[in-house]
Structures are given as C-alpha cells and as structure tokens.
C-alpha positions in Angstrom: 6.5 42.3 -8.7 8.7 41.2 -5.8 5.8 40.9 -3.5 3.9 38.7 -6.0 6.9 36.5 -6.5 7.2 36.0 -2.7 3.5 35.3 -2.5 3.8 32.6 -5.2 6.7 31.1 -3.4 4.8 30.9 -0.1 1.9 29.3 -1.8 4.1 26.7 -3.5 5.8 25.9 -0.1 2.4 25.6 1.5 1.1 23.2 -1.2 4.2 21.1 -0.8 3.7 20.9 2.9 0.1 19.8 2.5 1.2 17.2 0.0 3.8 15.8 2.4 1.4 15.7 5.3 -1.0 13.7 3.1 1.4 10.7 3.4 2.3 11.1 7.1 0.7 8.7 9.5 -1.9 10.2 11.8 -1.2 10.7 15.4 -2.5 8.0 17.7 -4.9 8.9 20.5 -5.6 6.6 23.4 -4.6 2.9 23.9 -3.2 1.0 20.9 -5.7 -1.8 20.3 -4.8 -4.5 17.8 -7.8 -6.4 16.6 -7.3 -10.0 15.2 -9.2 -11.6 12.4 -8.4 -15.2 11.7 -7.9 -15.9 8.0 -6.6 -19.4 8.2 -5.5 -21.7 11.1 -2.0 -20.2 10.9 -2.7 -16.8 9.2 -4.1 -13.8 10.9 -4.9 -10.2 9.9 -4.2 -7.6 12.5 -6.3 -4.4 12.2 -5.9 -1.0 13.7 -3.1 1.5 13.8 -2.6 1.8 10.1 -2.5 -0.7 7.3 -3.7 -4.3 7.7 -0.9 -6.5 9.1 -0.6 -10.2 8.2 0.9 -12.7 10.7 1.9 -16.1 9.2 2.9 -18.7 11.7 5.4 -21.1 10.1 7.1 -24.2 11.3 9.9 -22.4 13.1 9.0 -18.8 13.1 6.6 -16.0 12.2 6.4 -13.9 9.1 4.9 -10.4 9.4 3.6 -8.3 6.5 3.5 -4.6 7.3 4.2 -2.9 10.7 1.7 0.0 10.9 2.2 3.5 12.3 4.9 4.7 14.7 4.5 3.2 18.1 2.6 0.1 16.8 5.5 -2.3 16.4 5.5 -3.4 20.0 1.7 -3.8 20.1 2.0 -6.0 17.0 4.7 -8.1 18.7 2.7 -8.3 21.9 -0.4 -9.6 20.0 1.7 -12.2 18.2 2.8 -13.6 21.6 -0.9 -14.2 22.3 -1.2 -16.2 19.1 2.0 -18.2 19.2 5.2 -18.7 21.2 7.3 -18.8 18.0 9.6 -15.9 17.3 9.2 -13.3 14.6 11.9 -14.1 12.0 10.8 -12.2 8.9 9.1 -8.9 8.2 8.0 -7.9 4.7 6.7 -4.4 3.8 4.3 -4.0 0.9 5.4 -0.4 0.2 7.0 2.7 1.7 4.2 4.6 3.5 4.5 5.4 7.2 1.3 3.5 8.2 2.9 0.3 6.9 6.6 0.6 7.7 7.0 2.8 10.8 6.6 0.0 13.3 9.6 -1.7 11.7 11.9 0.2 14.1 10.5 -1.6 17.1 11.1 -5.1 15.8 14.2 -7.0 17.1 17.4 -6.4 15.1 17.5 -10.1 14.4 14.4 -10.0 12.2 15.1 -10.2 8.5 13.3 -7.4 6.5 12.5 -7.7 2.8 11.0 -5.2 0.4 10.8 -4.5 -3.3 14.0 -2.6 -4.4 12.2 0.7 -5.2 10.6 0.6 -1.8 14.0 0.4 -0.1 15.0 3.5 -2.0 11.8 5.3 -0.9 12.2 4.2 2.7 15.8 5.6 2.8 14.3 9.1 2.4 12.0 8.7 5.5 13.0 10.5 8.7 11.9 7.7 11.0 14.7 5.4 9.7 17.3 8.3 9.8 16.2 9.1 13.4 16.7 5.5 14.4 20.1 5.1 12.8 18.8 2.8 10.1 17.0 0.4 12.4 14.0 -1.2 10.6 15.4 -0.7 7.1 15.3 -3.5 4.6 18.1 -6.0 4.7 17.2 -7.7 1.4 15.3 -6.6 -1.7 13.9 -8.2 -4.8 13.1 -6.8 -8.3 10.3 -8.8 -9.8 10.0 -12.1 -7.8 11.4 -13.8 -4.8 10.6 -17.0 -3.0 11.3 -17.3 0.7 11.0 -20.7 2.5 9.6 -23.9 1.0 6.7 -26.3 1.4 4.1 -25.2 3.8 6.3 -22.3 4.9 6.7 -20.9 1.4 6.1 -17.2 0.8 6.2 -15.7 -2.8 6.9 -12.0 -3.4 5.9 -10.3 -6.7 6.1 -6.9 -8.3 4.0 -6.1 -11.4 4.6 -2.4 -11.9 3.7 1.1 -10.7 0.4 1.9 -9.0 0.0 3.2 -5.5 3.8 3.7 -5.5 6.6 2.4 -7.7 7.4 -0.5 -5.3 4.0 -2.2 -4.5 4.8 -5.8 -3.5 2.4 -8.7 -3.5 2.9 -11.2 -0.8 1.5 -14.7 -1.5 1.1 -17.6 0.9 0.5 -20.3 -1.8 -0.3 -23.2 0.6 -3.1 -21.1 2.1 -4.3 -19.6 -1.2 -4.0 -16.1 0.3 -2.3 -12.9 -0.9 -1.6 -9.6 0.8 -2.0 -6.7 -1.7 -1.0 -3.7 0.5 -2.4 -0.4 -0.8 -2.3 -1.1 -4.5 -5.6 -2.7 -3.5 -6.5 -0.9 -0.3 -10.2 -1.5 -0.8 -12.9 -0.8 -3.3 -12.2 2.9 -3.8 -10.3 5.4 -5.8 -6.6 4.5 -5.1 -4.3 6.9 -3.4 -1.7 7.7 -6.0 1.6 8.8 -4.4 3.3 10.5 -7.3 6.3 11.5 -5.2 7.1 7.8 -4.6 6.5 6.8 -8.2 2.8 6.1 -8.2 0.9 6.1 -11.5 -2.8 6.4 -12.4 -1.9 5.5 -16.0 -0.3 2.2 -15.0 -2.1 1.1 -12.0 -4.9 -0.7 -13.9 -2.4 -2.7 -15.9 -0.3 -3.5 -12.8 -3.4 -4.9 -11.1 -4.4 -6.9 -14.2 -0.9 -8.4 -14.4 -1.1 -9.5 -10.8 -4.5 -11.1 -11.4 -3.2 -12.9 -14.5 0.1 -14.1 -13.1 -0.6 -15.2 -9.6 -2.2 -18.6 -9.5 -4.3 -20.5 -7.0 -5.3 -17.6 -4.7 -8.8 -17.3 -3.3 -8.5 -14.6 -0.7 -6.9 -11.1 -0.6 -5.8 -9.2 2.5 -6.3 -5.6 1.4 -4.3 -2.6 2.6 -7.1 -1.1 4.7 -10.4 -2.8 4.0 -12.0 -6.2 4.5 -10.8 -9.5 3.0 -11.6 -9.7 -0.7 -12.0 -12.5 -3.2 -9.7 -13.0 -6.1 -12.5 -12.0 -8.5 -12.6 -8.6 -6.7 -9.1 -8.0 -7.9 -10.1 -8.4 -11.6 -13.0 -6.0 -11.0 -10.8 -3.5 -9.3 -8.3 -3.6 -12.2 -11.1 -2.9 -14.6 -12.4 -0.1 -12.4 -9.0 1.7 -12.7 -8.8 1.1 -16.4 -12.3 2.5 -16.9 -11.4 5.5 -14.8 -8.3 6.1 -16.9 -10.4 5.7 -20.1 -12.9 8.3 -19.0 -10.3 10.8 -17.9 -8.3 10.3 -21.1 -11.4 10.9 -23.2 -12.4 14.0 -21.3 -8.9 15.4 -21.6 -8.9 14.7 -25.4 -12.2 16.6 -25.6 -10.6 19.6 -24.1 -12.3 19.4 -20.7 -10.5 20.9 -17.7 -9.4 18.6 -14.8 -11.7 20.4 -12.3 -14.7 20.0 -14.6 -14.0 16.3 -15.0 -13.7 15.9 -11.2 -16.9 17.8 -10.7 -19.0 15.6 -13.0 -17.5 12.1 -13.1 -19.6 9.3 -11.5 -18.6 5.7 -11.1 -20.5 3.4 -13.5 -23.4 1.4 -12.0 -21.5 -1.8 -12.1 -19.2 -0.4 -9.4 -22.0 0.2 -7.0 -20.6 0.3 -3.4 -17.2 1.8 -4.4 -16.1 4.7 -2.2 -15.5 7.8 -4.3 -14.1 10.6 -2.1 -14.5 14.0 -3.6 -11.1 15.2 -2.6 -9.3 12.1 -3.9 -11.3 12.2 -7.1 -10.1 15.7 -7.8 -6.5 14.8 -6.9 -6.5 11.7 -9.0 -7.9 13.5 -12.1 -5.3 16.2 -11.7 -2.5 13.6 -11.3 -3.7 11.8 -14.5 -3.8 15.1 -16.4 -0.2 15.7 -15.5 0.8 12.1 -16.5 -1.1 12.5 -19.8 0.7 15.8 -20.4 -2.5 17.9 -20.3 
C-alpha cells in the first residue's frame, strides 16, 4: 500500500511538472532574428522569438505590445531603433505567458508597463520577475477598460472575460483600425487553455464574441502567433469556440468519456483550414469536462 501511494505521488508530481513545462518559453538556439511586417505607416508587427510584438510609433514615443521570450527584449529594442529614433515609452502585455512578457526585464526602467489586473497577479508568480528583483513588472493595471494617450496617439485597452487566461487584454489603435488580440486569438486553431492562470474553455467563446461586438471600427487583427486577420475572422473564431463547447457539452451529457470525444471529434467543414492538434484537442476536452463537472 505504501509503495502504491508513493508511486501515485510520483506520477502526480510528474504530471504537474509536465503541465508547468507546457507554459515555459522554449530555449532559443542560434541568433535572435526579429522579422518586421509593416501593418500601417507607423505600426509594425515583429515576428520571431515568441508571440507577435506590435510596435506603434507615436508623436513623441513608441508603444510596444508584448516582449517575447527571455533574451528577446534587447533584440526588440535594437529593431525598433532601425524603425525610428523615438524612445520606447510604453509597454503593454496582452497576458502573463513567458513568450509574451519575459523580454520585459530588458526594457529600460523608465518605460511604463501596463497590464490587465489579473495578469499582474499572474506575473507576480513568475520566477523571471523574482530573479530580476521585480524589473519588468507592471506599473499600472486596468480592470475592464483604459485609454492611454489621445488623438492619433490614442491606445484603448479592453478586457472581456476569461479565455486563454483570466487576464487577456485587447489593445486597440483606433486611428489605425487595428487591434492586437494576444493569445486569446493566437490563430485559427484550438486555443491553448491555461487553467492554472484562470483560462476557460466554457467562457472563451463568449469573451471573443463580446470583443467582436464591443470594439468598433477595427479592420485588422494582430494575432498572438499567426498572420494578420480580418475583423470578420474574429466573429468566426468566436463561433468556432462556441461550437466546440456545444459538441463537448452534448457528448458529456450523453455519457461519453473525454478520451472518446477527443478521439472522434472533427472540426465542421465550415472551419476548413483550422489547425486541430491531437494533443491539444485531448487536453481541451479534458479541461472542458473538468469545468463542466464531468
């Protein structure tokens, strides 16, 4: 009995370790190459090294959205110097994950850092900020909405509820009709649901739909890890997540096991081209079953 108890404990610890590693940024091999895609005359998307970074060149300074993996803060800053001589004055993080916030610690201490309030709480648990004596942590937070700047320099921040995490911020550049969605819309795929940081497969579809309904005059979306998307793609992605929840809920009500659902579920034909990873499908179904109390 004692041996069995110890074995179960080891298995649980191993599972926890695997779960934690799933949200750790991957190690970088070779030179750190930052690729630039021009979105508008004064708005750029920086690719490579983690999540997509937005660089908004304002009248007197630069706003950056997301700072990639550890060691990528300086490459971001170096690339910005190639785009403009203006200083970085503001850094906004869409959520807490290491491939979006770790580069924060390399930004100058003078840079203002803003996040959704739940994201700050999640970031405070991250070793990288503890190891750097709090450098790169948020200086200001918002709950549901915040406006920074005015006129052509205006940036609007929104929060519409749980999804990828419990602090997914939407960053909108209204004069440019562009929004940065972070990983609540990382691309046309099954979302990564970080339940340890408040993510929800039950609520993500509604959170996405609320964003689509509430944010006005946006044409283009900078996704968390994919290509630029159109505003209509967001409506489709919200419905995709609602349809997935509906299918899983129906299967659970019919008494099907989570593994059986994960082994048989297929994306409807109207979502042709969506990436459905087998491992993530299984994880998301299991997460939904737990949320649904099954």
